[in-house]
C-alpha positions as a printed Julia matrix, in Angstrom:
352×3 Matrix{Float64}:
 60.84   17.02  -37.39
 60.61   15.21  -33.39
 57.39   13.74  -33.46
 54.87   14.9   -30.82
 55.87   11.53  -28.99
 59.03   13.44  -29.0
 58.29   16.4   -27.62
 56.07   15.58  -24.51
 58.76   14.02  -23.42
 60.69   16.81  -23.2
 58.66   18.63  -22.2
 57.52   16.67  -18.99
 61.25   15.69  -18.09
 61.86   20.16  -18.44
 58.64   19.7   -15.99
 60.08   16.92  -13.58
 63.59   18.35  -13.45
 61.97   21.44  -12.12
 60.14   19.94   -9.48
 56.79   21.06  -10.29
 54.18   19.58   -9.38
 51.47   16.61  -10.98
 48.94   19.71  -11.82
 52.23   21.3   -14.13
 52.86   18.3   -15.62
 49.59   18.28  -17.11
 49.56   22.11  -18.39
 53.22   21.37  -19.45
 51.88   18.56  -22.13
 48.2    20.22  -22.67
 51.03   23.12  -24.35
 52.91   20.38  -26.1
 49.94   18.78  -27.13
 48.28   22.75  -28.92
 52.43   23.46  -30.47
 51.73   20.36  -32.81
 50.04   18.8   -34.93
 49.05   14.92  -36.01
 48.24   15.04  -39.08
 46.97   11.84  -40.99
 47.05   11.6   -45.01
 47.76   10.07  -48.58
 51.63    8.28  -48.69
 51.55    9.76  -52.55
 52.88   13.86  -52.87
 53.74   14.06  -49.27
 56.55   16.75  -50.53
 54.66   18.37  -52.43
 51.41   18.77  -49.49
 54.33   19.97  -46.99
 56.16   22.51  -49.62
 52.55   23.42  -50.16
 50.58   23.49  -47.35
 52.38   22.54  -44.11
 55.4    24.77  -44.06
 53.31   27.81  -44.97
 50.96   26.17  -42.25
 53.59   26.17  -39.42
 55.46   30.04  -40.23
 52.28   31.8   -39.81
 50.88   29.62  -37.22
 53.57   28.54  -35.25
 51.82   25.32  -34.68
 54.36   22.17  -36.08
 53.27   19.04  -38.08
 53.55   15.82  -38.15
 52.61   13.99  -41.32
 51.37   10.56  -40.85
 50.51    8.42  -43.78
 49.41    5.38  -45.65
 46.55    4.09  -47.15
 43.06    4.85  -47.02
 41.88    1.57  -45.63
 44.73    1.33  -43.29
 44.73    5.1   -41.5
 40.74    3.9   -41.16
 41.27    0.85  -39.45
 44.72    2.59  -37.3
 41.83    5.03  -36.37
 38.78    2.71  -34.94
 41.0     0.45  -33.64
 42.55    4.1   -30.96
 39.09    3.51  -29.82
 38.6     7.23  -28.71
 41.67    8.53  -28.19
 43.18    9.08  -31.49
 47.39    9.77  -32.65
 45.74   11.76  -35.62
 44.27   15.35  -34.79
 43.29   15.97  -38.73
 42.75   13.47  -41.33
 42.73   13.78  -45.4
 41.13   10.75  -46.06
 38.92   10.26  -49.54
 35.45   10.49  -49.03
 34.03    6.82  -49.43
 36.27    6.28  -46.28
 35.33    8.77  -44.35
 31.85    7.9   -44.58
 32.55    4.71  -43.36
 34.65    6.34  -40.54
 31.2     8.37  -39.83
 28.88    4.97  -39.34
 31.48    4.12  -37.09
 31.14    7.55  -35.51
 34.77    8.71  -35.77
 35.04   12.33  -37.31
 32.92   14.9   -35.32
 31.83   18.21  -37.41
 34.2    20.23  -39.0
 33.58   24.1   -39.09
 35.98   26.84  -39.86
 35.02   29.98  -41.44
 36.42   29.22  -44.9
 33.69   26.84  -46.02
 31.99   29.56  -46.51
 34.3    30.07  -49.53
 34.0    26.78  -50.44
 31.68   25.49  -53.67
 28.09   24.09  -52.79
 29.38   20.35  -53.82
 32.64   20.74  -51.26
 30.3    20.97  -48.11
 27.21   18.55  -48.93
 25.68   17.52  -45.33
 26.17   13.69  -45.82
 29.78   14.52  -44.44
 31.33   15.71  -40.95
 33.8    17.12  -42.47
 34.57   19.55  -46.15
 36.74   18.72  -49.6
 39.22   19.98  -50.06
 40.37   18.18  -53.08
 38.19   16.7   -56.01
 38.96   13.92  -58.82
 37.45   14.14  -62.22
 36.52   10.28  -63.76
 36.69    9.94  -66.95
 38.95    8.3   -70.25
 42.64    8.85  -70.6
 44.09    7.61  -74.15
 46.55    7.88  -77.14
 45.81   10.53  -78.81
 47.27    8.66  -81.93
 44.54    6.64  -82.15
 41.77    7.35  -80.81
 40.31   11.2   -81.11
 38.43   13.05  -78.47
 34.81   11.83  -79.38
 35.62    8.22  -79.32
 37.47    8.45  -76.96
 34.31   10.34  -74.94
 32.42    6.94  -76.15
 31.68    4.43  -73.63
 30.85    1.88  -76.53
 35.33    2.07  -76.93
 35.18   -0.41  -73.99
 32.53   -3.08  -76.66
 34.05   -2.49  -79.28
 35.83   -5.82  -80.61
 38.87   -3.25  -82.96
 40.0    -2.48  -78.99
 40.63   -5.58  -77.71
 43.32   -6.59  -75.68
 43.8    -2.52  -75.79
 41.87   -1.03  -72.84
 42.63   -0.98  -69.53
 39.69   -0.06  -66.46
 39.98    0.72  -62.72
 39.63   -2.27  -60.51
 36.97   -1.98  -57.99
 39.11   -1.12  -55.11
 40.55    2.05  -56.94
 38.78    5.83  -56.45
 38.12    5.4   -60.87
 36.71    1.83  -60.11
 33.15    3.25  -58.04
 32.87    5.94  -60.44
 33.31    3.99  -63.6
 30.41    2.23  -61.8
 28.23    4.68  -61.63
 29.32    6.59  -64.99
 28.41    2.46  -66.93
 24.84    1.99  -63.95
 23.84    5.63  -65.94
 25.15    5.34  -69.37
 23.4     1.95  -69.16
 21.25    0.48  -67.16
 18.94    3.04  -64.18
 21.08    4.87  -62.67
 24.96    6.04  -60.85
 23.29    2.74  -58.2
 22.25    0.13  -60.9
 24.45   -2.54  -59.64
 22.87   -5.25  -61.76
 22.86   -3.37  -64.93
 26.46   -2.47  -64.43
 27.77   -5.16  -63.56
 26.36   -7.22  -66.92
 27.55   -3.76  -69.51
 30.75   -4.15  -67.54
 31.37   -8.34  -67.9
 30.22   -7.76  -71.52
 33.3    -5.74  -71.98
 36.03   -7.23  -69.97
 37.28  -10.14  -72.61
 37.77   -7.0   -73.88
 40.27   -5.79  -71.1
 44.31   -5.99  -70.8
 44.31   -5.47  -67.2
 41.71   -4.53  -64.12
 44.2    -1.22  -63.02
 44.89   -1.41  -59.46
 47.43    1.5   -59.35
 48.3     5.21  -61.63
 51.47    3.57  -62.18
 49.79    0.66  -63.85
 47.79    2.13  -66.26
 49.97    5.01  -67.21
 52.34    2.58  -68.32
 50.36    0.7   -70.44
 49.62    4.15  -72.18
 53.29    5.78  -72.57
 54.74    1.77  -73.72
 51.11    1.56  -76.06
 50.05   -1.52  -74.43
 46.35   -0.02  -74.74
 44.78    3.1   -76.6
 42.87    3.94  -73.3
 41.35    3.34  -70.48
 39.21    4.81  -67.24
 40.79    7.37  -65.38
 41.33    9.95  -63.1
 41.6    13.49  -65.02
 45.21   13.62  -62.55
 46.63   10.67  -63.78
 46.78   12.52  -67.17
 48.24   16.21  -65.9
 52.25   15.03  -65.85
 51.74   12.46  -68.96
 50.46   15.26  -70.8
 52.58   18.49  -69.77
 55.91   15.9   -70.36
 54.79   16.62  -74.37
 53.84   12.59  -74.51
 50.57   11.89  -77.44
 48.48   11.36  -73.97
 44.85   13.7   -72.96
 42.49   12.94  -71.0
 38.31   13.67  -72.24
 35.02   13.51  -70.21
 32.75   10.85  -71.23
 29.59   12.21  -73.38
 26.87   10.8   -70.55
 27.96    9.23  -66.57
 30.04   11.79  -65.18
 31.12   11.38  -61.71
 33.92   12.74  -59.39
 35.57   11.59  -55.49
 36.25   14.07  -53.29
 39.14   14.21  -50.97
 37.84   15.11  -47.01
 39.45   17.24  -44.07
 38.12   15.09  -41.21
 38.36   15.4   -37.28
 38.76   12.47  -35.04
 36.35   12.38  -31.87
 39.16   12.42  -29.04
 42.08   14.49  -31.07
 43.68   16.03  -29.0
 44.45   19.26  -30.76
 41.17   20.24  -31.31
 41.57   24.16  -32.28
 45.08   23.83  -33.54
 43.24   20.64  -36.62
 40.67   23.35  -37.11
 43.27   25.9   -37.61
 44.76   23.64  -39.71
 42.14   22.77  -42.01
 40.57   26.48  -42.14
 44.13   27.26  -44.59
 43.61   23.93  -46.44
 40.04   25.55  -47.65
 42.3    29.2   -48.23
 42.38   30.19  -52.12
 45.88   30.34  -51.0
 46.57   27.12  -49.89
 44.06   25.05  -52.89
 46.12   26.97  -55.17
 49.26   26.48  -53.59
 48.35   22.62  -53.7
 46.92   22.8   -57.31
 50.37   24.25  -58.56
 51.7    21.61  -56.31
 50.7    18.49  -56.49
 47.63   18.94  -59.29
 44.91   18.53  -56.51
 41.69   20.61  -58.03
 40.59   23.27  -55.77
 36.9    23.41  -54.2
 37.63   26.98  -53.38
 36.67   28.82  -56.51
 38.95   31.55  -55.55
 41.7    29.33  -56.17
 44.11   29.49  -59.63
 44.14   26.73  -61.45
 47.54   25.61  -63.39
 47.88   26.12  -67.17
 48.36   22.39  -67.18
 45.57   21.51  -65.43
 43.27   23.87  -67.62
 44.76   21.52  -70.23
 43.5    18.59  -69.06
 40.31   19.94  -67.86
 39.3    22.51  -68.97
 36.61   24.13  -67.57
 35.81   21.25  -65.7
 38.07   21.7   -62.6
 37.23   25.0   -61.58
 33.4    24.57  -61.58
 32.68   20.61  -62.38
 29.11   20.4   -61.16
 28.63   23.42  -64.23
 30.58   20.77  -66.49
 28.49   17.88  -65.68
 29.9    16.15  -62.97
 27.76   14.55  -59.97
 29.31   13.53  -56.49
 27.41   10.11  -55.3
 25.55    9.68  -52.17
 27.67    8.02  -49.46
 24.2     6.28  -48.27
 23.93    4.68  -51.38
 27.31    3.39  -51.22
 28.43    2.07  -47.61
 25.92   -0.87  -46.53
 26.47   -2.22  -49.98
 30.26   -1.85  -50.54
 31.04   -5.9   -49.43
 28.2    -7.18  -51.53
 29.76   -5.36  -54.87
 33.58   -5.62  -54.1
 32.7    -9.46  -54.51
 30.12   -9.46  -57.61
 33.09   -6.96  -59.11
 35.91   -9.65  -58.7
 33.73  -12.65  -59.55
 31.58  -11.07  -62.52
 34.14   -8.82  -64.32
 37.16   -8.7   -63.4
 37.2   -13.18  -62.57
 35.99  -12.99  -65.93
C-alpha cells in the first residue's frame, strides 16, 4: 500500500505536469488527503485488525488506510513532537495514555453517530474519544493446581505455599495499574490508596517469581509450569484455553477493574472527516463483532457478538463488565501521580 506521502507526491506531480496553478496544487493535495487515512495503533494483532476493520472500511468508503504502529508511549511522544501537525488522523491508544495526551491538549472531541450505541462506560466524559474495546483484569491460573475460588482470592499471592510460583505485572503494563487499584480496594482505602496497596504488594514480593512486562512472559511461565497463577488481563487466557491448556481466568472476588482502549482524533489531523468515518465504523456492531472474532477484543457495543471462546473465559463480563462488578479508573487520579507511583513501585515492590 503506497504511503500518504507517496499519494500526495504523485498527485502534485500529475498537477504540475498538467500545468496547474498553485491553487490547483492545493486542491489536488486536499483531494489526496481526503482519500487516505493514517491510523496510529498498537504493534500487535495488526493483520487481524486489517482483516476485521481496515479492509471492509476501505471497501465501504473507498478511503485507503495506512497503519502506523508502536507502543503507547512512543506514539504519544511522536504526536507531541509533531506540535499540532500530526501524521496520524486517528490514534488508537489505551485510556491512561489518552488522558496524558489530553492533558497536553493533543486531542479533540470525537462525536460520531455510533457513539450512541455504546455502553455508558465507553463514553464517560473524562475522555475526548470513545472506548472501542475494553480489557478485564483478573487472575490467570493452572486449573490442575488451583480451584476457581482459590484463584479469585488475592490471598494466594501472600500464601507461603506459593512462594516462587506466582507472577505479577509491572506497573508499566496495563494490568499493573489495575492490579494496584484492585489491591488498594481489597486491602486499603480504595483504588487510589497507593500507600496501602504498595505495602500489601511489598509483603507479597518475596513470593513473586517475576514482575512481568509482556504477555509472552506470563503465558510462557504458565505453560512451562513455572508458576501456578498470575494477575493478568483476560485476553491473555483466550488462546491458551482454546488450545486445551489446563488454564483458566477468573475475576478477583474483590477489586475488579478494567481498562479501555480509546479512539482519538489529534488536533490538526489532516483528514478529520475520514477520521470520523473510520471511528464511527469501528464502533458499529459489525466491526466490533469482527474485531472480537479476529483478535479477541472485548467490544464496547452491546449489540456486538461475543465469540464462544471469549465467553468461555470471561462469561457475561465480556458483554456487560459493569454488571459483573468491573469499574474503570478516573484518569484525573492517575495522570499527575504516575511518575511518583512508578518510582515507588520499583523501589518498594519490584526491588524487594
